TIRO-2110 file (N, C-alpha, C; in Angstrom, 1 decimal):
// TIRO-2110
-11.5, 7.6, 1.6, N, 1, A
-12.9, 7.4, 0.5, CA, 1, A
-13.6, 8.6, 0.9, C, 1, A
-14.5, 8.9, 0.0, N, 2, A
-15.5, 10.1, 0.0, CA, 2, A
-17.0, 9.7, -0.2, C, 2, A
-17.8, 9.9, 1.2, N, 3, A
-19.3, 9.4, 0.7, CA, 3, A
-20.3, 10.7, 0.1, C, 3, A
-20.9, 10.7, -0.7, N, 4, A
-22.0, 11.4, -0.8, CA, 4, A
-23.3, 11.9, 0.5, C, 4, A
-23.6, 12.2, 1.0, N, 5, A
-24.8, 12.5, 1.6, CA, 5, A
-26.0, 13.5, 0.6, C, 5, A
-27.0, 13.1, 1.2, N, 6, A
-28.1, 14.0, 0.9, CA, 6, A
-28.4, 14.9, 1.1, C, 6, A
-28.5, 16.0, -0.3, N, 7, A
-28.6, 17.6, 0.3, CA, 7, A
-29.6, 17.7, 1.5, C, 7, A
-31.0, 16.7, 1.8, N, 8, A
-31.7, 17.1, 2.8, CA, 8, A
-30.6, 17.3, 4.2, C, 8, A
-29.9, 16.0, 4.2, N, 9, A
-28.9, 16.5, 5.8, CA, 9, A
-28.2, 17.7, 6.2, C, 9, A
-27.8, 18.2, 5.2, N, 10, A
-27.1, 19.2, 5.1, CA, 10, A
-28.2, 20.7, 5.2, C, 10, A
-28.8, 20.1, 4.5, N, 11, A
-30.3, 21.6, 4.9, CA, 11, A
-30.8, 21.4, 6.4, C, 11, A
-31.1, 20.6, 6.8, N, 12, A
-31.5, 20.2, 8.1, CA, 12, A
-30.5, 20.6, 9.1, C, 12, A
-29.2, 20.8, 8.7, N, 13, A
-28.0, 20.9, 9.5, CA, 13, A
-27.8, 19.8, 10.5, C, 13, A
-28.1, 18.8, 9.8, N, 14, A
-27.9, 17.2, 10.7, CA, 14, A
-26.5, 17.0, 10.4, C, 14, A
-25.8, 17.5, 9.5, N, 15, A
-24.3, 17.5, 8.9, CA, 15, A
-23.4, 19.0, 8.6, C, 15, A
-22.3, 19.1, 9.1, N, 16, A
-21.6, 20.1, 9.0, CA, 16, A
-21.0, 20.8, 7.4, C, 16, A
-21.5, 21.2, 6.4, N, 17, A
-20.5, 20.9, 5.4, CA, 17, A
-18.8, 21.4, 5.6, C, 17, A
-17.9, 20.5, 4.7, N, 18, A
-16.6, 21.0, 5.6, CA, 18, A
-16.2, 20.0, 6.7, C, 18, A
-17.2, 19.5, 7.5, N, 19, A
-16.8, 19.2, 8.9, CA, 19, A
-16.6, 17.9, 8.7, C, 19, A
-15.4, 16.9, 9.0, N, 20, A
-14.6, 15.5, 8.8, CA, 20, A
-15.9, 14.8, 10.0, C, 20, A
-15.9, 13.6, 9.6, N, 21, A
-16.8, 13.0, 10.4, CA, 21, A
-16.3, 11.4, 10.0, C, 21, A
-16.1, 10.8, 11.7, N, 22, A
-16.2, 8.9, 11.0, CA, 22, A
-17.1, 8.3, 10.7, C, 22, A
-17.3, 7.3, 10.2, N, 23, A
-18.8, 6.6, 9.9, CA, 23, A
-18.8, 5.4, 9.7, C, 23, A
-19.5, 4.8, 10.0, N, 24, A
-19.0, 3.3, 9.9, CA, 24, A
-20.5, 2.5, 8.8, C, 24, A
-19.3, 1.8, 8.0, N, 25, A
-20.1, 1.0, 6.6, CA, 25, A
-20.6, -0.3, 7.6, C, 25, A
-22.2, -0.4, 7.5, N, 26, A
-23.0, -1.7, 8.2, CA, 26, A
-23.4, -2.7, 6.9, C, 26, A
-23.6, -3.7, 6.8, N, 27, A
-24.8, -4.5, 6.2, CA, 27, A
-26.2, -3.3, 5.7, C, 27, A
-26.4, -3.8, 4.5, N, 28, A
-28.2, -2.9, 4.4, CA, 28, A
-29.2, -4.1, 4.8, C, 28, A
-29.8, -3.4, 5.6, N, 29, A
-31.0, -4.6, 6.1, CA, 29, A
-32.0, -5.0, 5.2, C, 29, A
-31.9, -5.9, 4.8, N, 30, A
-32.6, -6.7, 4.0, CA, 30, A
-34.3, -6.9, 3.8, C, 30, A
-35.3, -7.1, 3.2, N, 31, A
-36.6, -7.3, 3.3, CA, 31, A
-36.8, -8.3, 4.3, C, 31, A
-36.0, -9.5, 3.9, N, 32, A
-36.4, -11.0, 5.1, CA, 32, A
-36.2, -10.5, 6.5, C, 32, A
-35.2, -9.6, 6.8, N, 33, A
-34.7, -9.2, 8.4, CA, 33, A
-35.2, -8.2, 8.8, C, 33, A
-36.0, -6.9, 7.9, N, 34, A
-36.9, -6.1, 8.4, CA, 34, A
-38.1, -6.6, 8.8, C, 34, A
-38.8, -7.8, 8.2, N, 35, A
-40.0, -8.3, 8.3, CA, 35, A
-40.4, -8.8, 9.5, C, 35, A
-39.6, -9.9, 10.0, N, 36, A
-39.8, -10.9, 11.2, CA, 36, A
-38.6, -10.6, 11.8, C, 36, A
-37.5, -9.9, 12.0, N, 37, A
-36.6, -9.4, 12.8, CA, 37, A
-35.7, -11.0, 12.5, C, 37, A
-35.8, -12.0, 11.7, N, 38, A
-34.9, -13.2, 11.9, CA, 38, A
-34.3, -13.4, 10.8, C, 38, A
-33.1, -13.0, 10.5, N, 39, A
-32.7, -13.4, 9.6, CA, 39, A
-32.4, -14.7, 8.2, C, 39, A
-33.1, -14.4, 7.7, N, 40, A
-32.7, -16.1, 6.6, CA, 40, A
-31.9, -15.9, 5.3, C, 40, A
-31.1, -15.6, 5.6, N, 41, A
-29.8, -15.9, 4.8, CA, 41, A
-28.9, -17.0, 5.3, C, 41, A
-28.5, -18.0, 4.1, N, 42, A
-27.9, -19.1, 4.5, CA, 42, A
-26.3, -18.2, 5.0, C, 42, A
-25.3, -19.5, 5.6, N, 43, A
-24.5, -19.1, 6.0, CA, 43, A
-23.3, -19.0, 4.5, C, 43, A
-23.6, -19.7, 4.0, N, 44, A
-23.3, -19.2, 2.5, CA, 44, A
-23.6, -18.0, 2.1, C, 44, A
-24.5, -17.2, 2.2, N, 45, A
-24.9, -16.3, 1.6, CA, 45, A
-23.9, -15.2, 2.6, C, 45, A
-23.5, -15.0, 3.8, N, 46, A
-22.7, -14.7, 4.4, CA, 46, A
-21.3, -14.3, 4.4, C, 46, A
-21.1, -15.6, 4.2, N, 47, A
-19.3, -15.2, 3.7, CA, 47, A
-19.5, -15.4, 2.2, C, 47, A
-20.5, -14.8, 1.1, N, 48, A
-20.0, -14.2, -0.2, CA, 48, A
-19.7, -13.2, 0.0, C, 48, A
-18.8, -12.9, -1.2, N, 49, A
-17.9, -11.7, -1.3, CA, 49, A
-19.3, -10.5, -1.9, C, 49, A
-18.8, -9.6, -1.0, N, 50, A
-19.8, -8.1, -1.4, CA, 50, A
-19.9, -8.0, -2.9, C, 50, A
-21.2, -7.5, -3.5, N, 51, A
-21.6, -7.6, -4.9, CA, 51, A
-20.7, -6.5, -5.5, C, 51, A
-20.8, -6.7, -6.6, N, 52, A
-20.0, -5.5, -7.6, CA, 52, A
-20.9, -4.0, -7.1, C, 52, A
-21.9, -3.9, -7.0, N, 53, A
-22.0, -2.3, -7.2, CA, 53, A
-21.5, -1.9, -5.5, C, 53, A
-21.5, -2.9, -4.9, N, 54, A
-20.9, -2.5, -3.7, CA, 54, A
-19.0, -1.6, -3.5, C, 54, A
-18.1, -2.4, -4.6, N, 55, A
-17.1, -1.6, -5.2, CA, 55, A
-17.1, -1.9, -6.2, C, 55, A
-16.4, -0.8, -7.0, N, 56, A
-16.2, -1.1, -8.4, CA, 56, A
-15.7, -1.9, -8.9, C, 56, A
-15.5, -1.9, -10.4, N, 57, A
-14.3, -3.1, -10.7, CA, 57, A
-12.7, -2.0, -10.9, C, 57, A
-11.8, -3.3, -10.8, N, 58, A
-10.7, -2.5, -11.2, CA, 58, A
-10.4, -1.9, -12.5, C, 58, A
-9.8, -1.0, -12.9, N, 59, A
-9.6, -0.3, -13.9, CA, 59, A
-8.8, -0.9, -14.6, C, 59, A
-7.9, -1.8, -14.6, N, 60, A
-7.0, -2.6, -15.4, CA, 60, A
-7.8, -4.4, -15.3, C, 60, A
-6.9, -4.6, -16.6, N, 61, A
-7.8, -6.1, -16.7, CA, 61, A
-6.0, -7.0, -16.6, C, 61, A
-6.2, -8.4, -16.7, N, 62, A
-5.2, -9.1, -17.0, CA, 62, A
-4.8, -9.5, -18.7, C, 62, A
-3.4, -8.9, -18.8, N, 63, A
-2.9, -8.8, -20.2, CA, 63, A
-3.2, -7.6, -20.2, C, 63, A
-3.5, -6.6, -20.2, N, 64, A
-3.5, -5.4, -20.7, CA, 64, A
-2.5, -4.6, -20.8, C, 64, A
-2.1, -4.0, -21.8, N, 65, A
-0.7, -3.4, -21.6, CA, 65, A
-1.1, -1.6, -21.9, C, 65, A
-0.3, -1.0, -20.6, N, 66, A
-0.6, 0.6, -20.6, CA, 66, A
1.3, 1.2, -20.7, C, 66, A
1.1, 2.4, -20.9, N, 67, A
2.5, 2.9, -20.6, CA, 67, A
2.0, 4.1, -19.2, C, 67, A
2.7, 3.3, -18.4, N, 68, A
2.5, 4.1, -16.8, CA, 68, A
3.8, 5.0, -16.9, C, 68, A
4.1, 6.3, -15.5, N, 69, A
5.7, 6.7, -15.0, CA, 69, A
5.3, 6.2, -13.8, C, 69, A
6.4, 5.6, -13.2, N, 70, A
6.4, 5.0, -11.8, CA, 70, A
6.8, 6.4, -11.0, C, 70, A
5.3, 6.7, -9.8, N, 71, A
5.6, 7.2, -9.0, CA, 71, A
6.7, 7.4, -7.9, C, 71, A
7.1, 6.2, -7.5, N, 72, A
7.8, 5.8, -6.4, CA, 72, A
8.1, 4.3, -5.9, C, 72, A
8.9, 4.7, -4.9, N, 73, A
9.4, 3.2, -5.1, CA, 73, A
8.4, 1.8, -3.9, C, 73, A
8.0, 0.6, -3.4, N, 74, A
7.8, 0.6, -2.5, CA, 74, A
8.5, 0.1, -1.8, C, 74, A
7.7, -0.8, -0.4, N, 75, A
8.6, -1.6, 1.0, CA, 75, A
9.7, -2.2, 0.2, C, 75, A
9.7, -3.1, -0.9, N, 76, A
9.9, -4.7, -1.8, CA, 76, A
11.1, -3.8, -2.7, C, 76, A
11.0, -2.4, -3.3, N, 77, A
11.8, -2.4, -4.0, CA, 77, A
11.6, -2.1, -5.6, C, 77, A
10.0, -2.3, -5.9, N, 78, A
9.0, -2.4, -6.8, CA, 78, A
8.6, -0.9, -7.3, C, 78, A
8.9, -0.5, -8.5, N, 79, A
8.0, 0.4, -8.6, CA, 79, A
6.4, 0.7, -8.3, C, 79, A
5.9, 2.1, -8.0, N, 80, A
4.3, 2.5, -7.6, CA, 80, A
4.2, 3.0, -8.7, C, 80, A
2.7, 3.0, -9.2, N, 81, A
2.0, 4.1, -9.9, CA, 81, A
0.9, 4.1, -9.9, C, 81, A
-0.6, 5.0, -9.8, N, 82, A
-1.5, 4.7, -10.1, CA, 82, A
-2.4, 5.2, -11.1, C, 82, A
-3.1, 4.5, -11.4, N, 83, A
-4.1, 4.7, -12.8, CA, 83, A
-5.4, 5.3, -12.0, C, 83, A
-6.6, 4.8, -12.9, N, 84, A
-7.6, 5.6, -12.9, CA, 84, A
-8.4, 5.9, -11.4, C, 84, A
-8.7, 6.6, -10.9, N, 85, A
-9.2, 6.2, -9.4, CA, 85, A
-8.5, 5.9, -8.6, C, 85, A
-7.1, 6.1, -8.9, N, 86, A
-6.2, 6.4, -7.8, CA, 86, A
-5.6, 4.7, -7.7, C, 86, A
-6.0, 4.0, -9.0, N, 87, A
-5.8, 2.1, -8.7, CA, 87, A
-4.5, 1.7, -8.7, C, 87, A
-3.9, 1.6, -7.5, N, 88, A
-2.1, 1.2, -7.6, CA, 88, A
-1.8, -0.2, -8.8, C, 88, A
-0.4, 0.0, -9.3, N, 89, A
-0.1, -0.9, -10.4, CA, 89, A
0.9, -1.3, -9.6, C, 89, A
1.9, -2.2, -9.0, N, 90, A
3.3, -2.1, -9.0, CA, 90, A
3.7, -3.2, -9.7, C, 90, A
4.9, -2.7, -10.1, N, 91, A
5.7, -3.1, -11.4, CA, 91, A
7.3, -3.1, -11.1, C, 91, A
7.4, -4.5, -11.0, N, 92, A
8.9, -5.3, -10.6, CA, 92, A
9.8, -4.3, -11.4, C, 92, A
10.6, -4.3, -11.0, N, 93, A
12.5, -3.8, -11.8, CA, 93, A
12.2, -2.0, -12.1, C, 93, A
11.5, -1.3, -12.0, N, 94, A
11.0, -0.2, -12.6, CA, 94, A
11.2, 1.2, -11.4, C, 94, A
12.0, 2.1, -11.3, N, 95, A
12.4, 2.8, -11.0, CA, 95, A
11.2, 4.5, -10.9, C, 95, A
11.2, 5.3, -9.6, N, 96, A
10.9, 6.2, -10.1, CA, 96, A
11.1, 7.6, -11.3, C, 96, A
10.0, 7.9, -11.5, N, 97, A
10.2, 8.8, -12.8, CA, 97, A
10.1, 8.4, -14.0, C, 97, A
10.1, 7.0, -14.1, N, 98, A
10.7, 6.2, -15.7, CA, 98, A
9.4, 5.5, -16.1, C, 98, A
9.5, 6.3, -17.5, N, 99, A
8.0, 6.0, -18.1, CA, 99, A
8.1, 4.4, -18.7, C, 99, A
7.5, 3.6, -18.2, N, 100, A
7.6, 2.4, -19.2, CA, 100, A
6.3, 1.7, -19.9, C, 100, A
6.3, 1.0, -20.3, N, 101, A
5.4, 0.3, -21.0, CA, 101, A
5.3, -1.0, -20.6, C, 101, A
4.0, -1.5, -19.8, N, 102, A
3.7, -2.5, -19.1, CA, 102, A
2.8, -4.0, -19.3, C, 102, A
2.6, -4.9, -18.8, N, 103, A
1.7, -6.0, -19.1, CA, 103, A
1.3, -5.9, -17.5, C, 103, A
-0.5, -6.1, -17.6, N, 104, A
-0.8, -6.1, -16.5, CA, 104, A
-0.9, -8.1, -16.2, C, 104, A
0.0, -8.4, -15.3, N, 105, A
-0.2, -9.5, -14.2, CA, 105, A
-1.2, -10.6, -13.9, C, 105, A
-1.6, -9.4, -13.1, N, 106, A
-2.6, -10.0, -12.2, CA, 106, A
-3.7, -8.8, -11.6, C, 106, A
-4.8, -9.2, -11.3, N, 107, A
-5.2, -7.6, -11.0, CA, 107, A
-6.6, -8.2, -9.5, C, 107, A
-6.2, -8.0, -8.4, N, 108, A
-6.8, -7.8, -7.3, CA, 108, A
-8.3, -7.2, -7.2, C, 108, A
-8.5, -6.9, -6.2, N, 109, A
-9.5, -6.0, -6.3, CA, 109, A
-9.0, -4.7, -5.7, C, 109, A
-7.7, -4.6, -5.2, N, 110, A
-7.1, -3.3, -4.9, CA, 110, A
-6.0, -2.9, -5.1, C, 110, A
-5.2, -3.6, -5.8, N, 111, A
-3.8, -3.7, -6.4, CA, 111, A
-3.7, -4.8, -7.7, C, 111, A
-2.9, -3.9, -9.0, N, 112, A
-2.3, -4.9, -9.9, CA, 112, A
-1.1, -4.5, -9.7, C, 112, A
-0.2, -5.7, -10.4, N, 113, A
1.2, -6.5, -10.7, CA, 113, A
1.2, -6.0, -12.0, C, 113, A
2.5, -5.9, -12.3, N, 114, A
3.0, -6.0, -13.6, CA, 114, A
3.8, -5.8, -14.1, C, 114, A
4.7, -6.0, -15.5, N, 115, A
6.1, -6.6, -15.7, CA, 115, A
6.4, -5.8, -16.8, C, 115, A
7.5, -5.0, -17.2, N, 116, A
7.8, -4.1, -18.2, CA, 116, A
7.7, -5.5, -19.1, C, 116, A
7.4, -4.5, -20.5, N, 117, A
7.6, -4.8, -21.6, CA, 117, A
8.2, -4.3, -22.4, C, 117, A
8.5, -2.6, -22.1, N, 118, A
9.6, -2.2, -22.5, CA, 118, A
9.5, -0.4, -21.7, C, 118, A
10.9, -0.3, -21.9, N, 119, A
11.6, 0.9, -21.3, CA, 119, A
11.8, 2.2, -22.2, C, 119, A
11.3, 3.0, -21.5, N, 120, A
12.2, 4.4, -22.9, CA, 120, A
13.7, 4.5, -22.3, C, 120, A
14.2, 5.3, -23.3, N, 121, A
15.3, 5.4, -22.9, CA, 121, A
15.5, 6.3, -22.7, C, 121, A
16.8, 6.6, -21.5, N, 122, A
17.1, 8.1, -21.1, CA, 122, A
18.4, 8.8, -21.9, C, 122, A
END
């Protein structure tokens, strides 16, 4: 993960360009909690998934057809490829360096699963 810092922090020597830092990602303080110190969010809000602004949408959709090259094999023997932003797509019955046309079957926030619809002849 890469985090962009305001130029002012670098200019003020608060951070050193090129240095590695450990960071924590904390929920933003809302106006309600900042004003009186009491959290007015309901328990339903607290368990709600983070907004789409916090995490980009996956770059693939269910039913989408793509031609990909398999990078490696996963622990279960399935082919693994990466698409935009390094998003992982797992392809059943595919082998490394194989170029295949796949249909995206299932999309999760961090991985998609696909099946081969056409294999290139070698």
